[in-house]
C-alpha positions as CSV (number, residue, x, y, z in Angstrom):
1,M,-80.5,1.9,-2.9
2,K,-79.7,-1.6,-4.4
3,T,-76.9,0.2,-6.0
4,W,-75.2,1.4,-3.0
5,P,-73.2,-2.1,-2.4
6,G,-71.8,-2.2,-5.7
7,G,-70.4,1.3,-5.4
8,L,-69.1,0.9,-2.2
9,V,-67.4,-2.4,-3.4
10,L,-66.0,-0.1,-6.5
11,V,-64.4,2.5,-4.1
12,F,-63.1,-0.6,-2.0
13,L,-61.1,-2.0,-4.8
14,F,-60.0,1.4,-6.4
15,T,-58.4,2.0,-2.8
16,L,-56.8,-1.6,-2.6
17,L,-55.2,-0.8,-6.1
18,L,-54.1,2.4,-5.0
19,F,-52.5,1.1,-1.9
20,R,-50.8,-1.6,-3.6
21,Y,-49.2,0.9,-5.9
22,V,-48.1,3.1,-3.1
23,I,-46.4,0.4,-1.1
24,I,-45.0,-2.3,-3.6
25,E,-44.8,-0.4,-7.3
26,S,-43.7,2.8,-5.9
27,P,-40.0,3.5,-5.9
28,L,-40.5,5.7,-2.6
29,A,-41.8,2.8,-1.0
30,E,-38.4,1.7,0.3
31,R,-38.0,4.9,1.8
32,A,-41.1,5.2,3.2
33,F,-40.9,2.3,5.8
34,Q,-37.6,2.9,6.8
35,N,-36.1,4.4,9.9
36,P,-37.7,7.7,10.0
37,F,-34.8,9.2,12.1
38,S,-32.2,8.7,9.5
39,H,-31.3,11.3,7.1
40,N,-28.9,9.3,4.7
41,A,-30.4,7.8,1.5
42,S,-28.5,5.0,1.9
43,I,-29.8,3.1,4.7
44,P,-30.7,-0.4,3.6
45,L,-34.2,-2.2,3.7
46,Q,-33.2,-4.3,6.6
47,L,-30.1,-6.1,7.7
48,V,-29.5,-9.7,8.2
49,N,-30.9,-10.6,11.9
50,V,-30.3,-7.1,13.2
51,G,-33.1,-5.5,15.5
52,D,-33.1,-1.9,16.3
53,P,-31.1,0.5,14.0
54,P,-27.8,1.2,15.2
55,V,-27.7,4.5,17.9
56,Q,-25.1,7.0,17.6
57,A,-22.6,7.6,20.6
58,P,-23.4,11.2,22.2
59,K,-20.4,13.4,20.3
60,N,-19.8,15.3,23.7
61,E,-19.4,11.5,25.8
62,S,-16.0,11.5,27.2
63,F,-13.8,8.8,26.8
64,V,-12.6,7.7,30.4
65,V,-8.8,5.8,30.1
66,S,-6.8,5.0,33.4
67,S,-3.3,5.2,31.6
68,D,-1.6,3.3,34.5
69,S,-3.9,0.4,33.8
70,L,-3.6,0.4,30.1
71,V,0.2,0.5,30.5
72,S,0.1,-2.3,33.1
73,S,-2.0,-4.4,30.8
74,L,0.3,-3.7,27.9
75,L,3.4,-4.3,29.8
76,T,2.3,-7.8,31.3
77,Y,4.2,-10.8,29.9
78,K,6.4,-13.3,31.4
79,N,8.0,-16.7,30.7
80,L,8.9,-15.4,27.0
81,S,12.2,-16.8,25.3
82,D,14.9,-14.4,24.3
83,R,13.7,-15.2,20.8
84,E,10.0,-14.2,21.4
85,L,11.6,-10.8,23.4
86,Q,13.1,-10.1,20.3
87,S,10.0,-9.0,18.9
88,M,9.4,-6.6,21.4
89,Q,12.6,-4.2,21.7
90,T,10.6,-1.2,20.7
91,W,7.4,-2.3,22.6
92,N,8.5,-1.0,26.2
93,H,10.0,2.4,24.7
94,L,6.1,3.3,23.6
95,A,4.7,2.9,27.2
96,Q,4.8,6.7,26.6
97,L,2.2,6.9,23.7
98,I,-0.8,6.8,26.0
99,G,0.2,10.6,27.4
100,H,1.0,11.7,23.4
101,A,-2.2,10.8,21.6
102,Q,-3.4,14.3,20.8
103,G,-3.9,14.8,17.0
104,L,-4.4,11.1,16.0
105,P,-7.9,9.7,15.6
106,H,-8.8,6.8,17.4
107,A,-5.5,6.7,19.5
108,L,-6.7,6.1,22.9
109,E,-9.4,3.4,21.5
110,A,-6.9,1.6,19.8
111,I,-4.3,1.6,22.6
112,K,-7.2,0.2,24.8
113,E,-8.2,-2.6,22.4
114,A,-4.8,-3.7,21.9
115,A,-4.5,-4.0,25.9
116,A,-7.4,-6.5,25.7
117,L,-6.0,-8.5,22.7
118,W,-2.5,-8.3,24.1
119,Q,-4.0,-10.1,27.5
120,K,-5.8,-12.7,25.4
121,L,-2.8,-13.5,23.3
122,M,-0.5,-13.9,26.3
123,V,-3.1,-16.3,28.0
124,S,-2.7,-18.6,24.5
125,V,0.8,-18.6,24.5
126,E,0.7,-19.6,27.9
127,D,-1.9,-22.4,27.3
128,E,0.4,-23.7,24.3
129,K,4.1,-23.7,26.4
130,H,1.6,-26.2,28.5
131,I,1.3,-28.6,25.8
132,S,4.3,-30.7,25.8
133,A,6.4,-30.7,22.8
134,G,5.9,-32.7,19.7
135,N,2.4,-33.8,20.9
136,G,0.0,-34.5,18.2
137,S,-2.9,-32.4,19.7
138,A,-0.4,-29.5,19.3
139,R,0.5,-30.0,16.1
140,Q,-3.6,-30.6,15.3
141,K,-4.2,-27.1,17.1
142,A,-1.5,-25.1,15.2
143,K,-3.1,-26.6,11.8
144,E,-6.9,-25.6,12.8
145,K,-5.9,-22.3,13.9
146,Q,-4.8,-21.3,10.6
147,C,-6.2,-19.1,8.5
148,P,-8.1,-20.1,5.5
149,Y,-6.9,-19.2,1.7
150,S,-10.8,-19.6,0.6
151,I,-14.0,-20.1,1.7
152,R,-16.6,-22.1,-0.3
153,R,-20.6,-22.1,0.6
154,M,-22.3,-23.9,-2.4
155,N,-25.1,-25.6,-0.3
156,A,-28.4,-24.1,-0.9
157,S,-29.8,-24.9,2.3
158,E,-27.2,-22.3,3.9
159,F,-29.1,-19.5,1.9
160,S,-32.1,-18.3,3.7
161,D,-34.8,-15.9,2.7
162,S,-33.5,-13.6,5.7
163,G,-29.9,-13.3,4.7
164,F,-26.8,-14.9,4.7
165,R,-23.5,-14.0,6.3
166,L,-20.0,-15.4,5.2
167,K,-17.4,-15.1,8.3
168,L,-14.3,-14.0,7.0
169,P,-12.0,-15.1,10.3
170,C,-8.7,-13.1,9.0
171,G,-10.0,-10.2,7.5
172,L,-9.4,-9.2,3.4
173,V,-5.9,-8.0,1.7
174,Q,-5.3,-6.5,-1.7
175,G,-6.0,-9.2,-3.9
176,S,-8.6,-10.7,-1.9
177,S,-12.2,-10.9,-3.6
178,I,-15.7,-12.7,-2.7
179,T,-17.4,-13.9,-5.8
180,F,-21.3,-14.6,-5.7
181,I,-24.1,-15.9,-7.9
182,G,-27.5,-15.3,-7.5
183,T,-30.5,-14.0,-9.2
184,P,-32.4,-10.8,-8.0
185,G,-36.1,-11.3,-7.3
186,G,-39.0,-10.5,-4.9
187,I,-41.1,-7.9,-5.1
188,M,-38.9,-4.8,-5.5
189,G,-35.7,-7.0,-6.3
190,N,-33.3,-4.8,-4.1
191,F,-30.5,-6.4,-2.3
192,R,-27.9,-5.7,-0.3
193,I,-24.2,-6.4,0.5
194,D,-22.4,-5.2,3.5
195,L,-18.6,-6.0,4.1
196,A,-19.0,-5.6,8.0
197,G,-15.8,-5.3,10.7
198,T,-15.4,-6.4,14.1
199,T,-17.6,-5.1,16.9
200,V,-15.7,-3.0,19.1
201,P,-16.4,-3.7,22.8
202,G,-19.1,-1.3,24.3
203,E,-20.2,-0.4,20.8
204,P,-23.8,-2.1,19.7
205,D,-23.0,-2.4,16.0
206,P,-19.7,-3.2,13.9
207,P,-18.9,-0.3,11.4
208,I,-19.6,-1.0,7.8
209,I,-16.4,-0.8,5.6
210,L,-18.7,-1.1,2.4
211,H,-22.4,-0.6,2.0
212,Y,-23.3,-1.9,-1.5
213,N,-27.0,-1.5,-2.3
214,V,-28.7,-2.4,-5.6
215,R,-32.2,-0.8,-6.2
216,L,-33.7,-2.4,-9.2
217,H,-36.7,0.2,-8.9
218,G,-34.9,3.4,-8.3
219,D,-35.2,5.4,-5.1
220,K,-36.6,8.9,-4.3
221,L,-33.8,10.4,-6.2
222,T,-34.7,8.5,-9.1
223,D,-37.1,6.2,-11.1
224,D,-34.1,4.2,-12.7
225,P,-32.0,1.5,-11.4
226,V,-29.1,2.5,-9.2
227,I,-26.6,1.2,-7.2
228,V,-25.5,3.2,-3.9
229,Q,-22.3,2.6,-2.2
230,N,-21.5,4.2,1.1
231,T,-19.8,3.4,4.8
232,W,-21.2,3.6,8.4
233,T,-19.7,4.1,11.9
234,I,-21.1,4.7,15.1
235,A,-19.3,7.7,15.5
236,S,-19.7,9.5,12.1
237,D,-23.0,7.5,11.3
238,W,-23.4,7.1,7.5
239,G,-20.9,8.9,5.1
240,S,-21.5,10.6,2.2
241,E,-23.1,8.1,-0.5
242,E,-21.5,7.3,-4.6
243,R,-24.6,6.9,-6.9
244,C,-24.1,4.4,-9.9
245,P,-25.1,6.2,-12.3
246,A,-24.5,9.8,-11.2
247,P,-27.1,12.1,-11.0
248,D,-25.0,14.9,-11.7
249,P,-22.9,14.1,-14.8
250,D,-20.3,16.0,-13.7
251,H,-19.6,13.7,-10.7
252,S,-19.1,10.8,-13.0
253,K,-15.8,12.8,-14.3
254,Q,-14.2,12.0,-10.4
255,A,-10.6,10.6,-10.2
256,P,-10.5,6.7,-10.8
257,V,-9.7,4.2,-8.2
258,D,-7.3,1.9,-9.2
259,D,-7.3,3.2,-12.5
260,L,-10.7,1.8,-12.7
261,E,-14.3,4.4,-13.1
262,E,-15.7,5.1,-10.0
263,C,-19.1,4.0,-12.0
264,S,-18.6,2.5,-15.5
265,S,-19.8,4.7,-18.2
266,L,-21.7,1.7,-19.7
267,V,-24.3,1.8,-16.7
268,G,-27.5,3.8,-17.6
269,K,-26.8,4.1,-21.3
270,G,-29.3,2.9,-23.9
271,D,-28.4,-0.7,-24.6
272,R,-28.0,-0.6,-28.3
273,K,-27.6,-4.3,-28.9
274,I,-30.9,-5.1,-27.2
275,I,-32.4,-2.3,-29.4
276,A,-30.7,-3.6,-32.4
277,N,-32.1,-7.1,-31.7
278,I,-35.5,-6.0,-31.3
279,R,-35.5,-3.9,-35.0
280,H,-34.0,-6.8,-36.6
281,S,-36.0,-9.6,-34.9
282,N,-39.1,-8.9,-37.0
283,M,-38.2,-6.4,-39.6
284,S,-41.8,-6.8,-41.8
285,S,-43.4,-5.5,-38.5
286,W,-41.3,-2.7,-37.7
287,T,-43.3,0.6,-38.5
288,P,-41.6,3.9,-37.9
289,L,-44.7,5.5,-37.8
290,A,-45.8,4.1,-34.6
291,K,-46.2,6.8,-31.8
292,E,-43.7,5.2,-29.3
293,G,-41.6,2.1,-30.7
294,P,-39.7,0.1,-28.8
295,K,-38.9,1.6,-25.5
296,P,-35.5,2.2,-25.2
297,R,-33.5,-0.3,-22.7
298,H,-30.6,0.9,-20.6
299,Y,-27.7,-1.2,-19.4
300,F,-27.8,-2.4,-15.6
301,P,-25.6,-5.1,-14.5
302,F,-28.7,-6.7,-12.2
303,K,-31.8,-7.5,-13.7
304,Q,-34.8,-9.2,-11.7
305,G,-35.0,-12.7,-12.6
306,Y,-31.9,-13.0,-14.4
307,L,-28.9,-15.2,-13.1
308,A,-25.6,-12.7,-12.3
309,V,-21.9,-13.6,-11.5
310,A,-20.8,-10.6,-9.4
311,T,-17.3,-10.0,-7.7
312,L,-16.1,-7.7,-5.0
313,R,-12.3,-7.4,-5.5
314,V,-10.1,-5.4,-2.8
315,G,-7.6,-3.1,-4.7
316,V,-4.9,-0.8,-3.8
317,E,-7.0,2.3,-3.2
318,G,-10.4,0.8,-3.3
319,I,-13.0,-2.0,-3.8
320,Q,-14.4,-2.9,-7.5
321,M,-17.2,-4.6,-8.5
322,T,-17.7,-6.8,-11.7
323,V,-20.6,-8.3,-12.7
324,D,-20.5,-10.9,-15.7
325,G,-17.0,-10.2,-16.6
326,K,-17.6,-6.1,-17.1
327,H,-16.2,-3.5,-14.6
328,I,-19.0,-1.8,-12.8
329,T,-18.1,0.3,-9.8
330,S,-15.2,1.4,-7.8
331,F,-15.4,2.7,-4.2
332,A,-12.1,4.5,-2.7
333,Y,-11.6,3.6,1.0
334,R,-12.7,6.0,3.5
335,E,-10.6,7.0,6.5
336,S,-10.1,4.2,8.9
337,L,-11.7,2.1,7.1
338,E,-9.9,-0.8,5.7
339,P,-9.9,-4.1,4.2
340,W,-7.9,-6.1,7.5
341,L,-10.9,-4.8,9.2
342,V,-13.5,-6.8,7.5
343,S,-14.5,-9.8,9.3
344,E,-18.0,-10.9,7.5
345,A,-19.9,-10.3,4.1
346,R,-23.4,-9.9,4.7
347,F,-26.2,-10.5,1.9
348,S,-29.6,-9.5,2.4
349,G,-32.7,-8.4,0.6
350,D,-34.1,-9.9,-2.6
351,I,-31.6,-11.9,-4.2
352,K,-31.6,-16.0,-4.3
353,L,-27.9,-17.0,-3.6
354,I,-26.4,-20.2,-5.4
355,S,-23.0,-20.3,-4.2
356,V,-20.7,-17.5,-2.8
357,L,-17.0,-17.8,-2.9
358,A,-14.0,-15.6,-0.9
359,S,-10.8,-16.5,-2.4
360,G,-7.3,-15.0,-2.0
361,L,-7.7,-14.5,1.9
362,P,-5.1,-13.7,4.0
363,T,-3.1,-16.6,5.3
364,S,0.5,-17.8,7.0
365,E,2.6,-20.2,5.4
366,A,2.5,-23.6,7.2
367,L,6.3,-23.8,8.5
368,E,6.5,-27.4,7.5
369,H,6.0,-26.7,4.1
370,V,8.7,-23.7,4.2
371,I,11.5,-25.5,2.6
372,D,14.0,-22.3,2.5
373,L,13.3,-21.5,6.6
374,E,16.4,-21.1,7.9
375,V,17.6,-19.1,4.8
376,L,14.7,-16.7,5.7
377,K,15.3,-16.3,9.4
378,S,17.2,-12.8,10.6
379,P,19.5,-13.6,13.2
380,P,19.1,-11.5,16.4
381,I,21.1,-8.0,16.5
382,P,23.1,-7.1,20.0
383,V,21.7,-4.2,21.2
384,H,23.6,-0.8,20.3
385,S,25.2,-2.6,17.2
386,S,26.3,-0.3,14.6
387,V,24.8,-0.7,11.0
388,D,24.8,1.5,7.9
389,L,21.2,1.6,7.4
390,F,18.4,0.4,9.1
391,I,15.0,-0.1,7.2
392,G,11.7,-0.2,9.2
393,V,9.0,-1.8,6.7
394,F,5.3,-1.0,7.5
395,S,3.2,-4.0,7.7
396,T,-0.5,-4.8,9.0
397,A,-0.8,-8.1,11.0
398,N,-2.8,-10.6,8.1
399,N,-0.5,-9.2,5.2
400,F,1.5,-12.5,5.8
401,K,2.3,-13.3,2.2
402,R,4.0,-9.6,1.5
403,R,6.1,-10.1,4.4
404,M,7.3,-13.7,2.9
405,A,7.8,-11.9,-0.3
406,V,10.4,-9.4,1.1
407,R,12.0,-12.2,3.0
408,R,12.6,-14.1,-0.3
409,T,13.5,-11.0,-2.4
410,W,15.4,-7.9,-1.5
411,M,15.9,-9.2,2.1
412,Q,18.1,-11.6,0.5
413,F,20.6,-9.1,-0.9
414,D,24.1,-9.7,0.2
415,I,24.5,-6.6,1.9
416,V,21.7,-7.5,4.3
417,K,22.9,-10.9,5.1
418,S,26.2,-9.4,6.1
419,R,24.3,-7.1,8.8
420,K,25.6,-3.5,7.4
421,V,21.9,-3.1,6.8
422,A,19.2,-4.5,9.2
423,V,15.3,-4.9,8.1
424,R,12.0,-5.0,10.5
425,F,8.6,-5.3,10.2
426,F,6.6,-3.0,12.3
427,V,3.1,-4.5,12.7
428,G,0.3,-3.5,15.1
429,L,-2.2,-6.0,16.4
430,H,-5.1,-7.3,14.6
431,K,-8.8,-7.4,15.8
432,N,-8.9,-10.9,15.4
433,H,-7.6,-13.5,17.9
434,L,-6.7,-15.8,15.3
435,V,-4.1,-13.5,13.2
436,N,-2.6,-12.3,16.3
437,E,-1.8,-15.6,17.3
438,E,-0.2,-16.6,13.7
439,L,1.5,-13.3,13.9
440,W,3.2,-14.4,17.1
441,D,4.1,-17.4,15.7
442,E,5.8,-15.6,12.5
443,A,7.5,-12.9,14.9
444,R,9.3,-15.9,16.9
445,T,9.9,-17.9,13.9
446,Y,11.6,-15.3,11.8
447,G,13.0,-12.9,14.2
448,D,12.3,-9.7,11.7
449,V,8.8,-8.3,13.5
450,Q,8.8,-5.8,15.9
451,L,5.1,-5.4,17.5
452,M,3.4,-2.5,18.0
453,P,1.0,-2.0,21.4
454,I,-2.0,-1.1,19.1
455,V,-4.4,-2.2,16.8
456,D,-3.2,-1.2,13.6
457,Y,-5.6,1.6,12.1
458,Y,-4.1,3.6,9.2
459,S,-5.0,6.6,11.1
460,L,-2.1,5.6,13.8
461,I,0.8,5.0,11.2
462,T,2.5,7.9,12.6
463,W,3.4,5.9,15.7
464,K,5.4,3.3,13.5
465,T,7.6,5.9,12.0
466,L,8.5,6.8,15.5
467,A,9.0,3.2,16.3
468,I,11.3,2.8,13.4
469,C,13.3,5.9,14.6
470,I,13.3,4.5,18.2
471,Y,14.5,1.1,16.8
472,G,17.1,2.7,14.3
473,T,18.7,4.8,17.3
474,N,18.0,3.6,20.6
475,V,18.2,-0.2,19.7
476,I,20.6,-0.4,17.5
477,S,23.0,2.4,16.1
478,A,22.1,3.4,12.4
479,K,24.0,5.7,10.3
480,Y,20.8,6.2,8.3
481,V,17.4,4.8,9.1
482,M,14.8,4.3,6.0
483,K,11.1,3.6,5.8
484,T,9.3,1.6,3.0
485,D,6.1,-0.4,3.0
486,D,5.4,-4.4,2.4
487,D,4.3,-3.8,-1.2
488,A,7.7,-2.0,-2.0
489,F,10.7,-3.4,-3.9
490,V,13.6,-1.9,-2.8
491,R,17.2,-2.0,-4.5
492,V,18.9,-1.9,-1.0
493,D,22.8,-1.7,-2.4
494,E,21.7,1.2,-4.8
495,V,20.0,3.0,-1.9
496,L,23.3,2.4,0.2
497,S,25.4,3.7,-2.9
498,S,23.3,6.6,-3.3
499,L,23.5,7.7,-0.1
500,K,27.3,7.5,-0.4
501,R,27.4,9.7,-3.6
502,V,25.4,11.9,-1.5
503,N,27.5,11.8,1.5
504,V,25.6,13.9,3.8
505,T,25.4,12.5,7.3
506,H,23.7,15.0,9.2
507,G,20.1,16.7,8.6
508,L,19.3,14.4,5.5
509,L,16.0,13.7,3.9
510,Y,16.4,11.7,0.9
511,G,13.4,10.4,-1.2
512,R,11.0,11.8,-3.7
513,I,10.3,15.2,-2.2
514,N,7.1,16.8,-2.3
515,H,7.3,20.9,-2.3
516,N,4.5,23.0,-1.6
517,D,2.0,20.2,-1.4
518,Q,-1.8,21.2,-0.1
519,P,-3.7,19.0,2.5
520,H,-6.6,16.7,1.0
521,R,-10.0,19.0,2.4
522,N,-12.2,16.4,1.0
523,P,-14.1,14.7,4.0
524,D,-14.2,11.1,2.0
525,S,-10.3,11.1,1.2
526,K,-8.4,8.6,2.7
527,W,-6.1,11.3,3.5
528,Y,-8.6,13.8,4.3
529,T,-7.1,16.7,6.6
530,S,-9.5,19.3,8.8
531,P,-8.4,22.7,9.4
532,E,-8.1,21.9,12.9
533,E,-5.3,19.0,12.2
534,W,-3.3,21.5,9.8
535,P,-4.9,24.7,9.5
536,D,-1.8,26.2,6.9
537,E,-2.5,26.0,3.1
538,V,0.5,23.9,2.2
539,Y,2.7,21.3,4.4
540,P,6.4,21.7,4.8
541,P,8.8,19.7,2.4
542,W,8.2,15.9,3.0
543,A,9.1,12.6,1.2
544,H,6.5,10.2,0.0
545,G,6.0,7.3,2.1
546,P,7.0,4.2,-0.4
547,G,10.6,4.7,0.4
548,Y,12.7,7.7,2.4
549,V,15.8,7.9,4.4
550,V,16.7,10.1,7.2
551,S,20.0,10.7,8.5
552,G,21.0,9.2,12.0
553,D,20.7,12.8,14.0
554,I,17.2,13.3,12.6
555,A,15.8,10.1,13.8
556,K,17.5,10.4,17.3
557,S,15.9,14.1,17.7
558,V,12.6,12.8,17.1
559,Y,12.6,9.9,19.5
560,K,14.0,12.6,22.0
561,Q,11.3,15.1,21.0
562,H,8.7,12.5,21.8
563,K,10.5,11.3,25.0
564,N,9.9,14.9,25.9
565,G,6.3,15.3,25.1
566,Q,7.5,18.1,22.2
567,L,6.6,16.2,18.9
568,K,3.8,17.2,17.5
569,M,1.5,13.8,16.2
570,F,-0.1,14.1,12.9
571,K,-2.0,11.0,11.3
572,L,0.0,11.1,7.6
573,E,3.0,9.6,8.8
574,D,5.4,10.9,5.5
575,V,4.2,14.6,6.0
576,A,4.8,14.0,10.0
577,M,8.1,13.4,9.2
578,G,8.1,16.6,6.9
579,I,6.6,18.7,9.6
580,W,9.4,17.3,12.4
581,I,12.3,18.3,10.1
582,A,11.0,21.6,9.5
583,N,10.5,22.0,13.3
584,L,14.1,21.3,13.8
585,K,15.3,23.3,11.0
586,K,13.5,26.1,12.9
587,K,15.6,25.6,15.8
588,G,19.0,25.4,13.8
589,M,19.6,22.1,12.3
590,D,20.8,22.5,8.6
591,V,18.8,20.3,6.5
592,K,19.6,19.1,3.1
593,Y,16.7,17.8,1.2
594,V,18.0,15.4,-1.5
595,E,15.4,14.4,-4.6
596,D,15.5,11.0,-6.3
597,G,13.4,10.4,-9.0
598,R,14.1,6.6,-9.3
599,I,11.8,5.9,-5.9
600,N,8.7,5.0,-7.8
601,I,6.0,5.9,-5.6
602,D,3.0,4.6,-8.1
603,G,4.2,1.4,-9.6
604,C,7.6,0.2,-11.2
605,E,9.8,2.2,-13.8
606,N,13.1,0.4,-15.5
607,G,16.0,2.0,-13.3
608,Y,14.1,2.6,-10.0
609,V,15.5,2.3,-6.8
610,V,12.2,1.9,-5.2
611,A,9.0,0.0,-7.1
612,H,5.8,0.1,-5.2
613,Y,2.5,-1.3,-5.2
614,Q,4.3,-4.6,-6.0
615,A,2.2,-7.8,-5.3
616,P,3.8,-10.8,-3.9
617,R,4.4,-12.5,-7.5
618,E,5.5,-9.0,-8.6
619,M,8.1,-8.9,-6.0
620,L,9.1,-12.5,-6.8
621,C,9.6,-11.4,-10.4
622,L,11.5,-8.2,-9.7
623,W,14.1,-10.3,-7.8
624,G,14.4,-12.8,-10.8
625,K,15.0,-10.0,-13.0
626,F,17.6,-8.6,-10.7
627,Q,19.3,-11.8,-10.3
628,E,19.7,-12.4,-14.1
629,T,20.7,-8.9,-15.2
630,K,21.8,-7.2,-11.9
631,R,19.8,-3.9,-13.2
632,S,16.4,-2.8,-12.4
633,I,14.0,-4.1,-14.8
634,C,10.3,-4.1,-14.7
635,C,8.1,-7.3,-15.0
636,G,6.5,-7.4,-18.3
637,E,9.7,-5.7,-19.9
């Protein structure tokens, strides 16, 4: 009887040790205590200051919208000057969009959001006009509302154990980056970074454009360290996760993102340098006959207790992570989840932050510092004026620098200044009111922005194509209508020369033509097309979006069909134009497809007519090269 208490103590201690292993040491612990109703392996341990888990909206819930009230709110504006009204010349023509939103994801939501944002913007415009001209408080207000180029947080008191949120008031653009310095610690050493968007009215949680989950002790699929990347929306819940290193060796051979590996081949490989250092540190004690010898170590960018310097960088095709100067992961943008939507970066979990720096953020140029302001302004074009070529440029609201680069480069061609060619940017509203205020100031200053009554989701850019056709045929009268992007350098003179050589003024599609192209059926692709959206195996011939031209009769027919409710909407705008032209061909139009391989869709090659994916600095460089040589020479040549 005297030994029973001791045995009880031993049993208790054994149970305690077992419990400690299950809860603390086991890589399954992270999964065991998460939301039991979730089925996705990338759900974080905890979000910063978040209570209940996100609730998914019922899929059969109807979206009730009063078309009349939406149209009324979008068309409500007063006391606008003639200069301000110049930016809305296609706005009224797009009132019918609400009735023709079928086939475009998020269409009604984007219009509904735009209505609320527009009303808020008009209140700000009215308030600003009440401030007397030249008033110091007005200048101070203008200065305060400018989007910041960089945001720094280096005060340790700002970084709490419960997590940290860095507000990004004007979103992210290509070239933006977020760098953090910190040390993974705690019991598990797991931490997360979420690039979260703006909460949509009526929804409890914002979308997550990138969920970056670092698990130093593995999870239910592996005992080894792993990085899990994913996205989340209330409509689609968690997407399909990407793991680094990938559990399937074949998965690691996926297409690169911005020419960078989805998961660096270094991650998970044996760290030979570490093993070599072990062997050479004490050769006299190295015993090859030992049973196990030194345990091989595998490279992983984050280590518990070790300081790391890491950077998330926004690219053209996706978001890359570098750690201590090495490329680690790339994550391609998912459908409708784009960097301009990001409103904050959330850090949570077992990481002790020292500093966080966001740089390369979108910001407009202060007007008092624009020394070439008058040269950059576009004069008003009288309604129904005839031009040889109208060029519509796709741009998102916070891409201030790209638009300024276009104004300072190929919009300075003599043929543009002579008004034989007209150029306008087509821009939707931003979810952030600050961005919309700056966009409005930019539009009335430069006179070359056409506002769109939608929130600028990628899945809705086809409406911009429609707006370009409207402007080119119903606002002005253009012989040819061209569509391009704000990161494309256009040899406007050479485009016109080529059109003259082709000498086709009716039924023309000129560009980099794609024949027999198949739809993307991968749900994670930015260009994913479901069988319901396009059931056929191939698309009709279409021209790549960085630069294509249609004759005026095609543009006019597109608008006419839209006005009559006969235009089929399709979310990929360049393919949509191909579909519309194919339908016109079926109805008897004599269509001519003219190929020009000098339209570069993926960079720059000497002799270009269009060079795509050009950052603002590269645009200025190309313009300088052209000014010197009068030839299409790429930078770096």
